[in-house]
Structure formats: structure tokens, C-alpha cells
VEXGU-592158 format. One line per 4 residues: number of its first residue (from 1); their letters; for each residue x, y, z of C-alpha. Coordinates in steps of 0.5 Angstrom, whole numbers, m for minus. Layout:
% residues N
NUM) a) X,Y,Z  ...
% end
This chain:
% residues 390
1) xxxx) m181,26,m86  m186,20,m84  m181,15,m87  m175,18,m83
5) xxxx) m179,18,m76  m181,11,m78  m174,9,m79  m172,13,m73
9) xxxx) m177,9,m68  m175,2,m72  m167,4,m70  m169,5,m63
13) xxxx) m174,m1,m62  m168,m5,m65  m163,m2,m60  m168,m3,m54
17) xxxx) m169,m10,m57  m161,m11,m56  m160,m9,m49  m166,m12,m47
21) xxxx) m164,m19,m50  m157,m18,m47  m160,m17,m40  m166,m23,m40
25) xxxx) m163,m27,m46  m159,m31,m41  m165,m33,m37  m166,m39,m43
29) xxxx) m159,m41,m42  m158,m41,m34  m158,m49,m34  m152,m49,m39
33) xxxx) m148,m43,m35  m149,m47,m29  m146,m53,m32  m140,m49,m36
37) xxxx) m138,m46,m30  m139,m51,m25  m144,m47,m20  m151,m48,m18
41) xxxx) m157,m45,m22  m159,m40,m17  m152,m37,m17  m152,m37,m24
45) xxxx) m159,m33,m24  m154,m27,m21  m153,m26,m28  m160,m24,m28
49) xxxx) m161,m21,m21  m155,m17,m21  m156,m14,m28  m163,m12,m26
53) xxxx) m161,m9,m19  m155,m5,m22  m161,m2,m27  m165,m1,m21
57) xxxx) m160,3,m18  m158,7,m24  m165,8,m27  m167,15,m23
61) xxxx) m160,18,m24  m156,16,m30  m162,19,m35  m161,25,m31
65) xxxx) m154,26,m31  m154,25,m39  m160,29,m40  m156,35,m43
69) xxxx) m152,31,m48  m153,30,m55  m158,24,m56  m154,21,m62
73) xxxx) m148,21,m58  m151,18,m52  m154,13,m56  m147,11,m59
77) xxxx) m144,11,m52  m149,6,m49  m149,1,m55  m142,1,m56
81) xxxx) m141,m1,m48  m146,m6,m49  m142,m9,m55  m136,m9,m51
85) xxxx) m139,m12,m45  m141,m18,m50  m135,m19,m53  m131,m20,m46
89) xxxx) m137,m25,m44  m135,m29,m50  m128,m30,m48  m130,m30,m40
93) xxxx) m125,m35,m37  m129,m35,m30  m136,m34,m27  m134,m27,m24
97) xxxx) m131,m24,m30  m138,m26,m34  m141,m22,m28  m137,m16,m29
101) xxxx) m138,m16,m36  m145,m16,m35  m146,m11,m29  m142,m5,m32
105) xxxx) m146,m4,m38  m152,m5,m34  m150,2,m31  m152,5,m38
109) xxxx) m158,1,m39  m163,6,m37  m160,12,m41  m161,9,m47
113) xxxx) m168,6,m46  m171,12,m42  m168,16,m48  m172,11,m53
117) xxxx) m178,12,m50  m178,19,m49  m175,21,m56  m181,16,m59
121) xxxx) m186,20,m56  m183,27,m58  m182,25,m65  m189,24,m67
125) xxxx) m195,28,m65  m198,28,m58  m204,24,m61  m199,19,m64
129) xxxx) m195,18,m58  m198,12,m55  m197,8,m62  m190,10,m62
133) xxxx) m188,8,m55  m192,2,m56  m187,0,m62  m181,1,m57
137) xxxx) m184,m3,m52  m185,m8,m57  m177,m8,m57  m177,m9,m49
141) xxxx) m182,m14,m49  m179,m18,m55  m172,m17,m52  m174,m20,m45
145) xxxx) m178,m26,m48  m177,m27,m55  m169,m26,m54  m170,m32,m49
149) xxxx) m171,m38,m54  m167,m35,m59  m161,m35,m54  m163,m42,m52
153) xxxx) m163,m45,m59  m156,m42,m61  m153,m44,m54  m156,m51,m56
157) xxxx) m155,m52,m63  m148,m48,m63  m145,m46,m56  m145,m42,m50
161) xxxx) m140,m37,m53  m144,m36,m60  m150,m34,m55  m146,m28,m53
165) xxxx) m144,m27,m60  m151,m26,m62  m152,m21,m56  m146,m17,m59
169) xxxx) m148,m17,m66  m155,m15,m65  m152,m9,m61  m147,m8,m66
173) xxxx) m153,m7,m72  m156,m2,m67  m150,2,m66  m148,2,m74
177) xxxx) m156,4,m76  m155,10,m71  m149,12,m73  m151,12,m81
181) xxxx) m158,14,m80  m159,18,m74  m158,25,m75  m155,29,m69
185) xxxx) m159,31,m64  m157,36,m59  m162,38,m53  m165,44,m54
189) xxxx) m169,45,m48  m168,41,m41  m171,41,m35  m167,42,m29
193) xxxx) m165,36,m25  m169,39,m19  m175,40,m23  m175,33,m25
197) xxxx) m173,30,m18  m179,34,m15  m184,30,m18  m182,25,m13
201) xxxx) m186,30,m8  m193,27,m11  m195,21,m7  m199,18,m13
205) xxxx) m192,17,m16  m190,13,m10  m196,9,m10  m194,8,m18
209) xxxx) m187,6,m16  m190,1,m11  m195,m2,m16  m189,m3,m22
213) xxxx) m184,m6,m17  m190,m11,m15  m192,m13,m22  m184,m14,m24
217) xxxx) m183,m18,m18  m189,m22,m20  m187,m23,m27  m180,m25,m25
221) xxxx) m181,m29,m20  m183,m34,m25  m180,m32,m32  m173,m32,m29
225) xxxx) m173,m39,m28  m178,m41,m34  m173,m46,m37  m172,m49,m30
229) xxxx) m179,m50,m29  m181,m53,m36  m175,m57,m35  m176,m60,m28
233) xxxx) m183,m60,m28  m186,m61,m35  m180,m65,m37  m179,m62,m43
237) xxxx) m172,m60,m46  m168,m59,m53  m172,m57,m59  m179,m58,m55
241) xxxx) m176,m53,m50  m174,m48,m55  m181,m49,m58  m184,m47,m51
245) xxxx) m180,m41,m50  m181,m39,m58  m189,m39,m57  m188,m35,m50
249) xxxx) m184,m30,m54  m189,m30,m60  m195,m29,m55  m191,m23,m52
253) xxxx) m191,m20,m58  m199,m21,m59  m200,m18,m52  m196,m12,m53
257) xxxx) m201,m10,m59  m207,m12,m54  m204,m8,m48  m203,m2,m52
261) xxxx) m210,m2,m55  m213,m4,m48  m210,2,m45  m212,7,m50
265) xxxx) m219,4,m49  m219,4,m41  m213,5,m38  m216,4,m31
269) xxxx) m220,m2,m32  m214,m5,m36  m209,m4,m30  m214,m7,m25
273) xxxx) m216,m13,m29  m209,m15,m30  m206,m18,m24  m213,m22,m23
277) xxxx) m212,m25,m30  m205,m26,m29  m206,m30,m22  m211,m34,m26
281) xxxx) m206,m36,m31  m201,m38,m25  m206,m42,m22  m207,m46,m28
285) xxxx) m200,m48,m28  m201,m52,m22  m206,m56,m27  m202,m56,m33
289) xxxx) m195,m56,m31  m194,m63,m32  m197,m64,m38  m193,m62,m44
293) xxxx) m199,m60,m49  m204,m56,m44  m197,m53,m41  m196,m50,m48
297) xxxx) m203,m46,m48  m201,m44,m41  m194,m41,m43  m198,m37,m49
301) xxxx) m203,m34,m44  m197,m32,m39  m193,m29,m45  m199,m25,m47
305) xxxx) m200,m22,m40  m193,m21,m39  m193,m16,m45  m199,m13,m42
309) xxxx) m196,m12,m36  m190,m8,m39  m195,m3,m42  m199,m3,m36
313) xxxx) m192,m1,m32  m190,4,m37  m196,8,m37  m197,7,m29
317) xxxx) m191,11,m28  m191,16,m33  m198,18,m33  m196,21,m26
321) xxxx) m191,25,m28  m192,27,m35  m188,34,m34  m181,30,m33
325) xxxx) m182,24,m38  m174,23,m38  m174,22,m31  m181,18,m31
329) xxxx) m178,13,m36  m172,12,m32  m176,11,m25  m180,6,m29
333) xxxx) m174,2,m32  m171,2,m24  m178,0,m21  m178,m6,m27
337) xxxx) m171,m8,m25  m172,m8,m18  m178,m12,m19  m173,m17,m23
341) xxxx) m168,m17,m17  m173,m18,m12  m177,m23,m16  m171,m27,m18
345) xxxx) m169,m28,m11  m176,m30,m8  m176,m35,m14  m170,m38,m12
349) xxxx) m172,m38,m5  m178,m42,m7  m174,m47,m11  m169,m48,m5
353) xxxx) m174,m49,0  m180,m52,m3  m178,m54,m11  m179,m51,m17
357) xxxx) m186,m52,m18  m188,m47,m12  m185,m41,m15  m192,m39,m18
361) xxxx) m194,m38,m10  m189,m32,m10  m192,m29,m16  m199,m30,m13
365) xxxx) m196,m26,m7  m194,m20,m11  m200,m20,m16  m204,m19,m10
369) xxxx) m200,m13,m7  m200,m10,m14  m208,m11,m14  m208,m7,m7
373) xxxx) m204,m1,m9  m208,m1,m16  m214,m1,m12  m212,4,m7
377) xxxx) m209,9,m13  m216,8,m16  m220,10,m10  m215,16,m7
381) xxxx) m215,19,m14  m222,18,m17  m226,24,m18  m231,23,m13
385) xxxx) m226,22,m7  m223,29,m9  m229,32,m9  m231,29,m2
389) xx) m224,32,0  m225,39,m2
% end
């Protein structure tokens, strides 16, 4: 049984990796996409921002609508749609077709990812749940960060089309593994739609939502344009750029492990210190941005903290609504992707108005807002404050 559970969680992790790589892998090839379709990098970034906006809109509703259907069938449906979307992307004759081929799978994105987080937690004991969830989030982090240099390398060494082939292959592997090794998973007990949605009546949930949106915006205002930043500010390209993005990905995997341990040890302190630490690293980029060696160190610190931010965000939402895990994970995905949309838009504005180097300022603004909401939750829901209120 333990081997079967480990295999199941591994398949979920691969599935999440494939979906998140499809979403964020294009970050590393936005300049190539812009050149290929003769558009600006800012317009090419719609592939990131519109995908994320679609996930943000469908996040709270789609997991609810599919919550009563056999889990295995749902997983196969979503993975199949992603495979088809990536195949269409390979042959997209113009940018509009490419955009549509990404937006349609994005509608189904939160179904699989929410299901993966929930099923990973319920497949093990309550004590082991955080470890199981961290493994799935490892797939999220790897897809968002490690998928970028892999895609960049494939596009640089082969072609843009081969990068989309890579997306299709990863999702196809997850589909085949699910088909062959995951047993039928009918839903035995299901909360009503009303019971799940009712968690939104709690003010602490809305405070958590605001925090996660701000954290996602802070990360994405820089991460969505990281290839552009390293190319124009640090003046690196080709294999050096791929190396920098790869270091970012490796650092994020380290950060994912660190984030899980820090949250287990002291969740509130981890959440409070996170925006401060990331803010310091962003300020460092002003000093190191134009020097390759120092910037590579900054990139690694950024990767570690980015991954910790993913862990903090997932915990911050689900800890406020443990009675409705599917819906809470859907809201987490929605908030994170709303942050991607906002952050990408703000980053694009800074690039257009001030220059690529100043996207850091947008990140700092959102980090300050996230810290304020974290401190507000800490104060409002501390045992001492509750005691005074009573």
C-alpha cells in the first residue's frame, strides 16, 4: 500500500508539473514568440496573463462542478485537453490561434491541480498530509520555474515548435500513467456546493485571499519577464541565459523543501518574514542586475524564496477553510493566477514606462501590501485579540 500511495502521489506531481510547465514554460521563450509572430514582448506576455486570468476565473467554480465525478475520469479529461491544446500550439499559424489553444485548457487547469492537492492529502494520514502536499507543490514549483529553462533550452537548440512538443509529451506521459496505474476513484462523500461556498462568509478567508493575490502579483511582476530582464539588464543570452534559468529552477526545488519544513516549524513566522526576505532580494537586484556573477547568486536566492512563497500561499488559504479542501485549493489556484495576471500587467507597465530594470518596484509594492495583510490577520486572529474581544 505505501508503494501504491507513493506512485499515486508521484503521478499527481508529474501531472501538475506538466500543466504548470504548459502555463509558465512560455515565460522563458516570450522573446522568441514575439519575434516569430512579429509582435511585442508585452503582447506575447498575454500567453501568460490571459492563461492565468482564465484560471483565476474558473478556479473557484470548476473544481466544484466536477467534485462529484470519478476522480480518475476527471484527471484523464483534463490531461487529455492539455495534450490536445499543446498539439494545436505546435501548428499554430498565427498568434490568435496560439492564444486560443492555451486559454481553453486553462479553463480546466484548476480542476486537476485542486484535485491533486486534495487527493494527496487524503491518501495519507493527517500527520503525513503536509509532506504529501509538499510533493505535489514540488510539481507546481518545478513546472513554474524549472520548466522555464528547459523550454528555453529546447527552443534555442531546436525550435519554438519543439518547445510545444515538450509540453505535449509531459502531459501525455501523465495521461498514460494515470490511465495505467491509477485505479477508479468514485467520490464516496461530497460536500454540497452551498456548504463549500459558505466558507466565503468568514472574514479570515477574504484576508487570506488578499494576501495570496499580493504574493502572486509580487512574484509574477518579475518572474513573467525574467528572461527579458536577464537579457536586457544583465546582458546575458544563449546558453548563459539557459544556465541562469536552470539555477533559478534548482533553487526553487530547494526552496520548496525548505518552505514545507519552515511552515511545519512555525507557520506564522514563516509567512511574516517571507515578504521581508523577498523584498531584500529584490533590492539586491538593483546592485547585482548588471553583473553576471552576482546576479546569478541573486537569481538563486530569488528561486528559493519564490518556492517558499508558493508553500506559504497554499497554507494561508487552506488553513482558513479546512472543512472544504477542494474549494479552498481551487480558491488558492484562482488567487495565485489572479496574482500572475495582475503582476504580469504591472510588470509590463513598468517596462513600457520606466524600463525593464524597474519591474522590481512593482514587486516591492505588492510585497508591502502582502506584509500588511499578514500582520492584520496575525493581530485580528491571535489568541490575545480574541480574548479581549470576548
